[in-house]
C-alpha positions in Angstrom: 29.1 31.5 -20.2 26.2 29.6 -21.6 22.4 30.5 -20.8 19.3 29.0 -22.3 16.1 30.6 -22.0 12.2 29.6 -22.8 13.1 25.8 -23.2 10.1 23.8 -23.8 7.6 26.0 -24.5 4.3 24.7 -25.4 1.3 26.4 -27.0 -2.7 25.0 -26.9 -5.0 26.2 -29.0 -8.3 25.4 -28.4 -10.5 24.3 -32.0 -14.0 26.0 -32.3 -15.9 22.7 -31.9 -19.2 22.3 -29.9 -20.2 19.1 -28.8 -23.2 17.9 -26.5 -22.9 14.6 -24.9 -25.6 12.4 -24.1 -27.1 12.8 -20.4 -26.2 10.1 -17.9 -27.8 6.5 -17.9 -29.6 5.7 -15.2 -28.3 3.1 -12.8 -27.8 0.2 -13.8 -27.6 -3.1 -11.6 -24.2 -4.7 -10.5 -22.0 -6.3 -13.0 -20.8 -9.1 -13.0 -17.2 -8.4 -12.8 -17.1 -5.9 -9.9 -15.9 -4.8 -6.7 -17.0 -6.9 -3.4 -19.1 -4.8 -1.5 -17.4 -5.1 1.6 -14.1 -3.1 -0.6 -16.4 -0.4 -1.1 -18.2 0.4 2.1 -18.1 0.1 6.1 -20.6 -1.0 8.7 -21.4 2.2 10.6 -20.6 1.3 14.0 -18.2 -1.8 13.4 -14.7 0.2 13.5 -11.6 0.2 16.0 -10.8 1.9 19.2 -7.8 4.0 19.7 -6.4 3.0 23.0 -3.3 4.7 24.5 -0.9 4.0 27.9 2.4 5.2 29.3 5.1 2.7 30.7 8.7 2.0 30.8 11.1 0.4 28.9 13.9 -0.9 30.8 17.2 -3.2 29.4 18.8 -0.3 27.3 22.3 -0.3 26.9 23.2 3.1 28.3 20.9 4.6 25.8 17.6 5.6 28.2 16.7 8.4 29.4 19.5 11.2 31.2 19.1 13.3 34.1 17.3 16.1 32.3 13.9 13.7 32.3 12.8 13.2 35.6 9.5 11.3 34.9 11.1 8.4 33.9 13.2 8.1 37.3 9.8 9.2 39.2 8.0 6.5 37.3 11.1 4.0 38.5 10.5 4.7 41.8 6.6 4.6 41.8 7.2 1.2 39.9 10.1 -0.2 42.8 7.3 1.1 45.5 4.6 -1.1 44.3 6.7 -4.5 44.4 8.1 -3.4 47.8 11.2 -1.7 47.2 11.4 2.0 49.4 13.4 4.0 47.8 13.4 8.0 48.7 13.1 10.5 45.6 15.8 12.0 43.9 18.2 9.1 45.0 18.2 6.7 41.6 19.8 7.9 38.4 19.9 5.3 35.6 20.2 5.3 32.2 19.1 1.7 31.1 15.3 2.9 31.6 12.9 5.4 29.1 9.8 6.8 29.4 7.0 5.9 26.7 4.0 6.1 25.5 1.9 3.2 24.0 -0.6 3.2 21.0 -2.8 0.5 19.8 -5.8 -0.4 18.3 -8.6 -2.3 19.7 -10.5 -4.2 16.9 -14.1 -4.2 16.3 -15.8 -6.7 18.8 -12.4 -8.0 20.1 -13.2 -10.1 22.8 -11.4 -10.8 26.3 -7.7 -12.8 25.1 -7.5 -11.2 21.9 -4.0 -10.3 21.0 -3.2 -7.4 18.7 0.3 -5.0 17.9 1.3 -1.8 19.9 3.5 0.9 19.0 6.0 2.4 21.7 7.7 6.0 21.0 9.9 7.7 23.4 8.6 10.7 25.2 11.9 11.6 26.9 15.7 12.1 25.7 16.4 8.2 25.2 18.5 7.7 22.0 17.6 4.0 21.3 14.8 1.6 22.6 16.7 -1.2 20.6 17.1 -4.2 22.8 14.3 -2.5 25.7 11.6 -4.6 27.3 8.1 -2.7 28.1 7.1 -3.6 31.4 3.6 -4.6 32.3 1.0 -1.7 32.1 -2.2 -0.9 30.9 -3.8 0.7 27.5 -6.8 3.2 28.4 -9.6 4.3 25.7 -11.1 7.8 25.4 -13.6 7.2 28.0 -10.3 6.8 30.4 -11.6 3.2 31.1 -9.2 0.0 30.9 -9.8 -2.2 27.8 -6.2 -3.9 27.4 -2.8 -4.8 29.4 0.4 -5.1 27.5 4.1 -6.2 28.2 6.8 -7.5 26.1 10.2 -6.6 23.9 10.3 -3.8 21.8 11.2 -4.6 17.9 12.9 -1.3 16.9 13.2 -0.9 12.3 15.9 1.5 13.1 19.7 1.1 15.2 22.6 3.4 16.2 26.3 2.4 15.4 29.3 3.7 16.8 29.3 6.9 19.4 29.6 10.3 19.8 30.7 11.7 16.4 31.4 8.6 14.7 28.0 7.0 14.7 25.3 6.3 12.2 21.4 6.5 12.7 19.6 4.4 10.6 15.9 4.9 10.2 14.2 5.9 14.1 15.6 3.8 16.7 13.2 6.0 19.6 10.0 3.9 17.9 8.9 0.6 17.8 6.4 -2.0 17.5 5.7 -4.9 20.0 4.0 -7.9 17.9 0.8 -9.4 19.6 2.0 -7.6 22.7 -1.4 -6.4 23.5 -4.0 -8.7 25.6 -7.6 -7.6 25.7 -9.4 -7.6 29.1 -12.7 -5.8 28.5 -15.1 -6.6 25.1 -14.8 -3.6 23.0 -17.7 -1.0 22.8 -19.0 -2.2 19.6 -22.6 -1.5 18.2 -24.7 -4.5 17.8 -26.3 -5.3 14.1 -30.0 -4.0 14.9 -32.9 -3.9 12.3 -31.1 -1.2 10.4 -28.1 -1.7 9.2 -26.1 1.3 7.5 -23.7 1.0 4.8 -21.0 4.2 4.6 -19.0 4.6 1.4 -15.6 4.8 1.7 -15.6 7.3 -1.3 -18.7 9.3 -1.5 -20.4 8.7 -5.1 -24.1 9.3 -5.8 -23.9 6.9 -8.5 -22.1 4.3 -6.8 -24.6 4.6 -3.9 -27.1 3.9 -5.8 -25.5 1.4 -7.5 -25.3 -0.6 -3.9 -28.9 0.3 -3.4 -30.2 -1.5 -6.6 -27.6 -4.9 -5.9 -28.8 -5.1 -2.7 -32.5 -5.0 -3.9 -31.9 -7.1 -6.8 -30.2 -10.0 -4.6 -32.8 -10.2 -1.7 -36.1 -9.6 -3.4 -39.3 -8.6 -1.5 -42.2 -6.2 -1.5 -40.5 -3.4 -0.1 -37.1 -2.6 -1.0 -34.4 -3.4 1.8 -31.7 -0.6 0.6 -32.0 3.0 -0.1 -29.6 5.5 -0.4 -29.4 8.1 1.6 -27.3 10.2 0.3 -23.4 10.0 -1.2 -22.1 8.1 1.4 -24.6 6.0 3.2 -27.1 3.4 2.5 -29.3 2.1 4.4 -30.4 -1.7 4.6 -33.6 -3.3 6.6 -32.9 -6.5 8.1 -35.2 -9.5 6.0 -37.3 -11.3 8.2 -35.9 -14.4 7.5 -32.3 -13.1 8.6 -33.9 -12.3 12.3 -32.3 -14.7 14.2 -29.0 -14.8 12.0 -27.8 -11.2 11.4 -24.4 -11.7 11.0 -25.4 -14.3 8.2 -27.3 -11.6 6.3 -24.0 -9.2 6.6 -22.0 -11.9 5.8 -24.1 -12.3 2.7 -24.4 -8.8 1.7 -20.2 -8.2 1.9 -20.1 -10.9 -1.0 -22.1 -8.7 -3.4 -20.3 -7.6 -6.6 -21.0 -3.9 -7.3 -19.3 -1.9 -9.9 -18.5 1.2 -8.5 -18.1 4.9 -10.4 -14.9 7.0 -10.1 -14.7 10.5 -10.9 -12.2 11.5 -13.9 -9.3 13.0 -12.1 -5.6 13.5 -13.2 -3.2 13.8 -10.4 0.4 15.6 -11.4 3.3 16.1 -9.0 5.1 18.9 -10.4 8.5 17.9 -8.3 9.1 14.7 -9.9 7.1 14.9 -13.2 4.8 12.0 -12.5 1.1 12.1 -14.2 -1.3 9.8 -13.1 -4.5 9.6 -15.0 -7.8 7.5 -15.7 -8.0 5.7 -19.1 -11.9 7.1 -19.2 -10.8 10.6 -19.5 -12.0 12.9 -21.9 -10.7 15.8 -24.0 -12.8 17.8 -26.0 -12.0 18.5 -29.9 -8.6 20.6 -29.6 -5.5 21.2 -31.5 -2.2 21.0 -30.1 1.1 23.0 -30.9 4.3 22.4 -29.5 7.6 23.4 -30.1 11.0 24.6 -28.5 12.6 27.7 -28.4 16.6 27.6 -27.6 18.5 30.9 -27.2 22.3 30.5 -26.5 24.5 33.0 -25.2 28.4 32.4 -25.2 30.6 35.4 -23.8 34.3 34.9 -24.5 37.1 37.2 -23.4 39.1 39.1 -26.4 42.1 41.3 -25.6 42.0 44.9 -26.8 46.0 46.4 -27.5 46.3 49.6 -26.7 46.2 52.2 -29.8 48.9 53.4 -31.7 52.1 55.1 -29.9 50.2 54.5 -26.6 52.0 53.1 -23.5 48.5 52.1 -21.7 48.7 48.4 -21.0 46.3 45.6 -23.1 42.7 45.3 -21.5 40.0 42.3 -21.8 36.8 43.1 -24.1 34.1 40.3 -23.0 32.7 39.5 -27.0 29.1 38.6 -27.0 27.4 35.9 -29.5 23.7 35.2 -29.4 22.6 31.9 -31.6 18.9 31.3 -31.5 17.5 27.9 -32.8 13.7 27.4 -32.9 12.9 24.0 -33.7 10.2 23.2 -36.0 6.3 23.2 -34.4 5.1 19.9 -34.2 1.2 19.8 -33.7 -1.5 17.1 -33.2 -5.3 17.2 -33.3 -7.6 15.2 -31.2 -11.1 14.5 -32.6 -13.8 14.4 -30.6 -14.3 11.8 -27.5 -10.5 11.4 -27.4 -9.3 10.2 -24.0 -5.9 11.5 -21.9 -4.2 7.6 -22.5 -4.5 8.6 -26.4 -2.9 12.5 -25.6 -0.1 11.1 -23.8 0.5 8.5 -26.5 0.2 11.2 -29.3 2.5 13.5 -27.0 4.8 10.4 -26.9 5.1 10.2 -30.3 6.3 13.6 -31.0 9.3 13.4 -28.4 7.4 15.2 -25.8 9.1 14.7 -22.1 7.0 14.3 -18.8 7.5 17.8 -18.3 5.8 18.8 -21.6 2.7 16.5 -20.9 2.3 18.4 -17.3 2.7 21.7 -19.1 0.0 20.8 -21.7 -2.7 18.8 -18.8 -2.5 22.2 -17.3 -2.9 24.6 -20.2 -6.0 22.6 -21.4 -7.7 22.5 -18.1 -6.9 26.4 -18.4 -8.8 26.0 -21.5 -11.5 24.1 -20.6 -11.0 21.1 -22.6 -9.8 19.0 -20.3 -13.1 17.0 -18.9 -11.3 15.6 -15.4 -10.4 16.7 -11.9 -6.9 18.0 -12.7 -5.4 17.6 -8.7 -1.4 18.9 -8.5 0.5 17.6 -5.5 
């Protein structure tokens, strides 16, 4: 039997050096090679609206709701009654029908006639929606009003092959989509563009908010600045006098502006897979790192010990244990002021460190206060 203890032990020693970093520079104008403003912000009020509905999927090959799900049979009876077919309650049993919930997103400024996709999911004990057809039903918003209708064949990303115990299931056959199956019947409750346009940052950051405000004021010069950074997640922009009659053109020109966003220094570590994702601008304080491997090998072999002389006792089995310790020579590296995590990872790879070693060293650097970034472990 062989055991290994204390593999890949890592030691981190913080060098006794102190540095004073310069104060952050003032906000600069938008760079020539930046991100479009439409990729960084969203306009307040211009958003999608969630819709939900209940319906029946028919045409299934015996994979619909069973007798335990009673509301699907009741829904089928109600549907037939609206078509002039009278059925007494409890007199119908079908396996080709499944009750489903339908969800969709009403796009901003969606007009009647617009078609979008719908998602369908079984809510009973149906086993497969493959090949089914959703019967015409309505979709409602959170206020209870009908905004769209939906109907069409259900496309599933999974399937079931075989019967009973000899079957194989791939993905989720009880959920699917209806491409372009939703038809908008009522205009979306979108907020019209007013005299003040509020830009909501997708990632809140004070520096990015100030840069957006500066880029707008530089592109649209005025006696009074048009844009003002309210906080790290909101920038208010006044509609210029020249665009009072064409606010849509003003928003389109706003979205074409180039702004260089500012990102927080962050290192993301996945301990389960040993994955490390980091930015090249993450800095490390002056530090010395010592890394070595200590391996302890314990081997146990059975040995037959005969009985003593002039003894009739049988021989016994005695375990014989051998302990070997191997300590590799420590490998060290020294990082100077201004070093980045990219340089650290390259240096660790040069001395033969594994991904697990890099994860352990990054955690130790953060604990020692030498890693000038957010360390997020997932």
